[in-house]
Backbone as JSON, one array per atom type, in Angstrom:
{
  "sequence": "MRSLTVFGLWLSFALSGCVGHPAADERALHALWDDFERAFNAGDAVAAASLYAPDSDRIGSSGQKFVGRDAIQSAYAELLARRAADPTSAAFHATVEVRLLREDVALLDGTWSGLRSGQPVRGFFTLTATKQDGRWLIAAGRDRGVVPQSP",
  "N": [[37.8, -43.03, 13.98], [38.26, -41.23, 11.83], [35.82, -41.24, 10.84], [34.39, -39.91, 12.76], [35.47, -37.4, 12.82], [34.68, -36.41, 10.14], [31.86, -36.68, 10.37], [31.76, -34.63, 12.5], [32.49, -32.25, 11.07], [30.42, -32.29, 9.12], [28.22, -31.9, 10.66], [28.76, -29.2, 11.67], [28.79, -27.82, 9.56], [26.13, -28.38, 8.48], [24.69, -27.04, 10.78], [25.46, -24.3, 10.73], [24.5, -23.63, 8.42], [21.75, -23.34, 9.12], [21.48, -21.42, 10.88], [21.17, -18.84, 10.07], [21.0, -15.18, 9.3], [20.24, -13.02, 11.52], [20.5, -10.31, 12.22], [21.12, -9.14, 9.55], [18.83, -10.04, 8.26], [16.93, -8.58, 9.44], [17.89, -5.96, 8.65], [17.48, -5.98, 6.02], [14.52, -6.68, 5.92], [13.52, -4.16, 7.05], [14.55, -2.66, 4.83], [12.9, -3.58, 2.9], [10.35, -2.68, 3.68], [11.1, 0.18, 3.78], [11.27, 0.55, 1.05], [8.69, -0.31, 0.12], [7.33, 2.01, 1.22], [8.27, 4.25, -0.2], [7.67, 3.67, -2.71], [4.72, 3.49, -2.43], [4.3, 6.38, -1.39], [5.12, 7.51, -3.87], [3.31, 7.16, -5.46], [3.27, 4.86, -6.96], [1.95, 2.06, -8.05], [2.67, -0.44, -9.18], [5.36, -0.73, -8.65], [4.99, -0.87, -5.85], [3.33, -3.18, -5.66], [5.26, -4.86, -6.54], [6.67, -5.73, -4.47], [5.43, -7.66, -3.19], [4.72, -11.23, -2.93], [4.25, -13.38, -5.68], [1.87, -15.05, -5.08], [0.6, -14.0, -2.92], [-1.62, -12.16, -0.48], [-3.74, -9.75, 0.37], [-5.72, -7.86, 2.99], [-7.63, -4.87, 2.95], [-8.27, -1.78, 4.69], [-11.04, -1.75, 4.72], [-11.97, -4.3, 4.67], [-11.95, -5.72, 2.52], [-10.74, -8.38, 0.54], [-7.83, -9.08, -1.19], [-6.26, -11.36, -3.57], [-3.32, -12.53, -4.77], [-0.62, -10.8, -6.8], [-1.43, -9.28, -8.87], [-4.08, -8.4, -8.44], [-3.54, -7.14, -6.2], [-2.04, -5.08, -7.04], [-3.82, -3.69, -8.69], [-5.75, -2.93, -6.66], [-3.95, -1.02, -5.22], [-3.54, 0.8, -7.34], [-6.04, 1.83, -7.45], [-6.45, 2.85, -5.0], [-4.21, 4.51, -4.56], [-4.83, 6.52, -6.9], [-6.97, 7.72, -5.79], [-5.95, 8.9, -3.67], [-4.1, 10.71, -5.0], [-5.97, 12.52, -6.04], [-6.65, 13.86, -3.92], [-6.28, 16.8, -2.8], [-5.36, 17.53, -0.16], [-4.01, 15.06, 0.68], [-0.96, 13.64, 2.2], [2.34, 12.52, 2.23], [2.97, 9.45, 3.81], [4.17, 8.06, 6.61], [5.77, 5.27, 8.35], [6.38, 3.42, 11.32], [7.88, 0.59, 11.95], [8.04, -2.65, 13.37], [10.09, -5.45, 13.6], [9.77, -8.65, 13.64], [11.31, -11.84, 13.58], [10.23, -14.82, 12.85], [11.05, -17.48, 11.87], [13.83, -18.41, 9.91], [13.14, -17.74, 7.48], [10.8, -16.65, 7.47], [8.68, -13.87, 8.62], [7.34, -11.22, 11.0], [6.02, -8.09, 10.46], [5.05, -5.47, 12.24], [3.27, -2.46, 12.17], [2.83, 1.08, 12.6], [1.21, 3.73, 11.14], [1.34, 7.28, 10.07], [-0.55, 10.04, 8.72], [-2.36, 12.21, 6.35], [-5.73, 12.34, 5.72], [-8.09, 13.4, 3.73], [-7.53, 15.86, 4.46], [-7.66, 15.62, 7.18], [-5.69, 14.67, 10.19], [-4.63, 11.32, 10.43], [-4.19, 7.91, 11.75], [-2.82, 4.85, 11.49], [-2.84, 1.17, 11.53], [-0.9, -1.96, 10.89], [-0.29, -5.27, 9.74], [2.24, -7.16, 8.46], [3.19, -10.17, 6.69], [6.19, -11.52, 5.92], [7.97, -13.49, 3.62], [11.07, -15.14, 2.99], [12.06, -15.96, -0.19], [14.14, -17.57, -2.52], [16.34, -16.18, -1.52], [15.49, -13.42, -1.21], [13.48, -11.14, 0.62], [9.75, -10.86, 0.55], [6.71, -9.58, 0.58], [4.14, -11.68, 2.01], [1.46, -11.61, 3.23], [-0.8, -9.14, 3.73], [-2.15, -7.15, 6.35], [-4.47, -4.8, 6.87], [-5.08, -2.85, 9.92], [-6.94, -1.03, 10.86], [-7.89, 2.43, 10.9], [-7.62, 5.41, 12.45], [-8.63, 8.75, 13.79], [-6.6, 11.4, 14.44], [-5.17, 13.67, 16.91], [-4.62, 17.01, 15.93]],
  "CA": [[38.14, -41.64, 14.22], [38.14, -40.38, 10.7], [34.37, -40.92, 10.42], [33.86, -39.05, 13.75], [35.87, -36.12, 12.3], [33.93, -36.19, 9.12], [30.69, -36.31, 11.01], [31.8, -33.37, 13.07], [32.58, -31.26, 9.99], [29.29, -32.3, 8.6], [27.49, -31.31, 11.73], [29.07, -27.96, 11.8], [28.27, -27.19, 8.04], [24.54, -28.22, 8.47], [24.18, -26.14, 11.7], [25.75, -22.95, 10.25], [23.07, -23.19, 7.16], [20.45, -23.3, 9.8], [21.36, -20.32, 11.83], [20.82, -17.65, 9.46], [21.98, -13.89, 9.96], [19.1, -12.18, 12.01], [20.64, -8.65, 11.98], [21.04, -8.9, 8.16], [17.49, -10.15, 7.93], [16.15, -7.24, 10.01], [18.06, -4.66, 7.81], [16.53, -6.46, 4.68], [13.03, -6.4, 6.22], [13.49, -2.73, 7.11], [14.67, -1.98, 3.65], [11.57, -3.87, 2.21], [9.39, -1.65, 4.05], [11.4, 1.61, 2.92], [10.94, 0.52, -0.63], [7.24, 0.02, -0.19], [6.76, 3.31, 1.53], [8.86, 5.12, -1.05], [6.54, 3.46, -3.92], [3.42, 4.22, -2.18], [4.27, 7.86, -1.46], [5.37, 8.15, -5.3], [2.05, 6.84, -6.34], [3.66, 3.77, -7.79], [1.36, 0.76, -7.65], [3.28, -1.29, -9.83], [6.55, -0.83, -7.62], [4.42, -1.37, -4.41], [2.86, -4.69, -5.5], [6.42, -5.92, -6.82], [7.3, -6.17, -3.37], [4.54, -8.81, -2.69], [4.95, -12.41, -3.57], [3.2, -13.65, -6.63], [0.75, -15.81, -4.44], [0.27, -13.29, -1.74], [-2.99, -11.67, -0.17], [-3.97, -8.3, 1.28], [-7.06, -7.28, 3.43], [-7.48, -3.52, 3.19], [-9.13, -1.45, 5.89], [-12.53, -1.87, 4.3], [-12.19, -5.59, 4.97], [-11.97, -6.42, 1.16], [-9.47, -9.15, 0.3], [-7.24, -9.0, -2.73], [-5.35, -12.26, -3.67], [-2.38, -12.41, -6.04], [0.09, -9.86, -6.99], [-2.05, -8.41, -9.95], [-5.07, -7.9, -7.7], [-2.96, -6.23, -5.18], [-1.62, -3.97, -7.8], [-4.91, -2.9, -9.07], [-6.18, -2.26, -5.48], [-3.22, 0.01, -4.9], [-3.81, 1.73, -8.14], [-7.5, 2.74, -7.2], [-6.02, 3.87, -3.54], [-3.24, 5.73, -4.97], [-5.51, 7.33, -7.48], [-7.77, 8.43, -4.87], [-4.81, 9.85, -2.77], [-3.61, 11.77, -5.86], [-7.1, 13.15, -6.24], [-7.12, 14.43, -2.82], [-5.15, 17.7, -2.54], [-4.67, 17.68, 1.11], [-3.06, 14.21, 1.04], [0.5, 13.96, 2.21], [3.1, 11.19, 2.33], [2.71, 8.75, 4.99], [5.5, 7.41, 7.25], [5.41, 4.3, 9.35], [7.21, 2.85, 12.25], [7.83, -0.87, 11.72], [8.84, -3.63, 14.27], [10.18, -6.5, 12.85], [10.03, -10.11, 14.32], [11.87, -13.05, 12.79], [9.67, -16.31, 13.39], [11.96, -18.44, 11.43], [14.87, -17.67, 9.26], [12.48, -17.34, 6.12], [9.27, -15.97, 7.81], [8.79, -12.76, 9.75], [6.04, -10.44, 10.97], [6.28, -6.65, 10.42], [4.01, -4.61, 12.72], [3.6, -1.09, 11.8], [1.91, 2.26, 12.87], [1.62, 4.94, 10.15], [0.54, 8.51, 10.34], [-0.79, 10.68, 7.78], [-3.54, 12.87, 6.22], [-6.75, 11.77, 4.91], [-9.26, 14.53, 3.52], [-7.24, 17.04, 5.36], [-7.36, 15.38, 8.5], [-4.59, 13.78, 10.37], [-5.02, 10.02, 10.97], [-3.01, 7.05, 12.19], [-3.21, 3.49, 10.97], [-2.14, 0.03, 12.09], [-1.06, -2.94, 9.89], [0.74, -6.33, 10.03], [2.59, -7.76, 7.28], [3.98, -11.45, 6.86], [7.13, -11.64, 4.85], [8.99, -14.75, 3.45], [12.3, -15.38, 2.11], [12.03, -16.74, -1.2], [15.23, -17.43, -3.14], [17.14, -15.1, -0.94], [14.65, -12.07, -1.26], [12.24, -11.11, 1.46], [8.73, -10.5, -0.09], [5.48, -9.73, 1.43], [3.24, -12.72, 1.67], [0.17, -11.31, 3.39], [-0.86, -7.74, 4.64], [-3.54, -6.89, 6.94], [-4.82, -3.39, 7.55], [-5.78, -3.27, 11.26], [-7.79, 0.06, 11.1], [-7.45, 3.84, 10.7], [-8.3, 6.48, 13.69], [-8.56, 10.05, 13.47], [-5.57, 11.77, 15.34], [-5.39, 15.03, 17.21], [-3.56, 17.82, 15.34]],
  "C": [[37.84, -40.81, 13.14], [36.75, -40.05, 10.47], [33.82, -40.01, 11.62], [34.41, -37.71, 13.33], [35.0, -35.68, 11.11], [32.38, -35.77, 9.5], [30.5, -35.0, 11.76], [31.96, -32.29, 12.08], [31.22, -31.22, 9.26], [28.18, -31.64, 9.33], [27.61, -29.75, 11.6], [28.57, -27.22, 10.66], [26.97, -27.15, 7.92], [24.06, -27.15, 9.6], [24.43, -24.71, 11.25], [24.63, -22.86, 9.17], [21.83, -22.99, 7.98], [20.27, -21.91, 10.68], [20.78, -19.07, 11.33], [21.65, -16.36, 9.95], [20.73, -12.93, 10.24], [19.37, -10.7, 11.82], [20.56, -8.42, 10.51], [19.58, -8.99, 7.58], [16.81, -9.09, 8.23], [16.35, -6.17, 9.11], [17.39, -4.93, 6.65], [15.08, -6.24, 4.84], [12.68, -4.97, 6.25], [13.46, -2.05, 5.79], [13.51, -2.39, 2.75], [10.57, -2.94, 2.49], [9.65, -0.21, 3.41], [11.17, 1.59, 1.67], [9.5, 0.55, -0.95], [6.79, 1.35, 0.14], [7.14, 4.36, 0.54], [7.73, 4.85, -2.33], [5.46, 3.92, -3.6], [3.32, 5.65, -2.04], [4.73, 8.49, -3.08], [4.28, 7.88, -5.95], [2.27, 5.68, -7.19], [2.95, 2.46, -7.41], [2.03, -0.48, -8.04], [4.58, -1.74, -8.87], [5.99, -1.44, -6.21], [4.19, -2.85, -4.55], [4.06, -5.53, -6.07], [6.82, -6.42, -5.69], [6.52, -7.3, -2.65], [4.83, -10.28, -3.59], [4.04, -12.69, -4.67], [1.84, -14.12, -6.05], [0.2, -14.99, -3.18], [-1.11, -12.78, -1.73], [-2.93, -10.34, 0.68], [-5.28, -8.2, 1.64], [-6.64, -5.7, 3.82], [-8.42, -3.18, 4.48], [-10.43, -1.44, 5.7], [-12.91, -3.33, 4.68], [-12.1, -6.4, 3.67], [-10.58, -7.17, 0.84], [-9.05, -9.25, -1.05], [-6.2, -10.18, -2.76], [-4.66, -12.34, -5.08], [-1.76, -11.0, -6.29], [-0.81, -8.81, -8.08], [-3.3, -7.77, -9.33], [-4.73, -6.67, -6.65], [-2.6, -4.92, -5.91], [-2.86, -3.03, -8.22], [-5.59, -2.24, -7.85], [-5.34, -1.15, -5.06], [-3.44, 1.18, -5.93], [-5.0, 2.53, -7.91], [-6.98, 3.41, -6.09], [-5.22, 5.03, -3.78], [-3.88, 6.85, -5.85], [-6.32, 8.37, -6.62], [-7.06, 9.4, -3.94], [-4.36, 11.03, -3.6], [-4.62, 12.8, -6.03], [-7.25, 14.25, -5.12], [-5.99, 15.52, -2.48], [-4.4, 18.1, -1.32], [-3.81, 16.3, 1.68], [-1.53, 14.31, 0.96], [0.86, 12.44, 2.46], [2.89, 10.65, 3.72], [4.09, 8.0, 5.47], [5.04, 6.45, 8.28], [6.6, 4.0, 10.41], [6.95, 1.3, 12.24], [8.67, -1.52, 12.89], [8.92, -4.82, 13.62], [10.38, -7.86, 14.0], [10.12, -11.37, 13.64], [11.02, -14.47, 13.53], [10.54, -17.35, 13.1], [12.86, -17.68, 10.45], [14.38, -17.26, 7.92], [11.06, -16.89, 6.49], [9.42, -14.95, 8.94], [7.52, -11.76, 9.72], [6.74, -9.0, 11.01], [4.98, -5.98, 11.01], [4.31, -3.25, 12.78], [2.34, -0.22, 12.39], [2.22, 3.23, 12.02], [0.76, 6.17, 10.72], [0.36, 9.37, 9.03], [-1.74, 11.74, 7.47], [-4.45, 12.37, 5.32], [-7.98, 12.75, 4.8], [-8.85, 15.65, 4.5], [-7.13, 17.02, 6.71], [-6.44, 14.34, 8.97], [-5.06, 12.4, 11.11], [-3.85, 9.07, 11.18], [-3.79, 5.58, 11.96], [-2.41, 2.34, 11.45], [-2.17, -1.03, 10.9], [-0.03, -4.07, 10.39], [0.86, -6.92, 8.53], [3.28, -9.17, 7.57], [4.85, -11.3, 5.69], [7.75, -13.09, 4.72], [10.0, -14.42, 2.59], [12.23, -16.21, 1.05], [13.18, -16.49, -2.07], [16.02, -16.21, -2.78], [16.82, -13.67, -0.79], [13.62, -12.15, -0.31], [11.05, -10.33, 0.56], [7.58, -10.59, 0.9], [4.56, -10.74, 1.1], [1.72, -12.46, 1.93], [0.25, -9.8, 4.2], [-2.09, -7.63, 5.04], [-3.48, -5.37, 7.59], [-5.41, -3.62, 8.82], [-6.58, -1.96, 11.62], [-7.07, 1.44, 11.07], [-8.24, 4.65, 11.86], [-7.98, 7.81, 13.31], [-7.35, 10.24, 14.79], [-5.68, 13.27, 15.59], [-4.37, 15.75, 16.52], [-2.43, 18.29, 16.2]]
}
């Protein structure tokens, strides 16, 4: 009987560790996106790239692939410099949907709108986020296109 009780306690403990906290994770993933958007809109490539995992990758809207946090930071620095040089550029804001695939892996599908060369545009992206040492980071980013938008 004692071994059955111990097994029951062990099983309860083991299963409680596997369940995770989906609502807390979704809030943390939305906060990750908010931090990224804030850094991007501030023109801070260092802060934006810090939200990526060290071994992450990103494919930009041109199709070019950047591997590793340092390469992603350089790519954002170039992009943000172009945005800063465009007097019609405006902050962008995205709507993000979060889907937890596992307790440590999530997809973020987003749609953003903003101005490019004075023209309203809309873009689409997908991020894969992974939970590493209790912190959500972007593991992969994929821009899925930019389209003109009616004013």
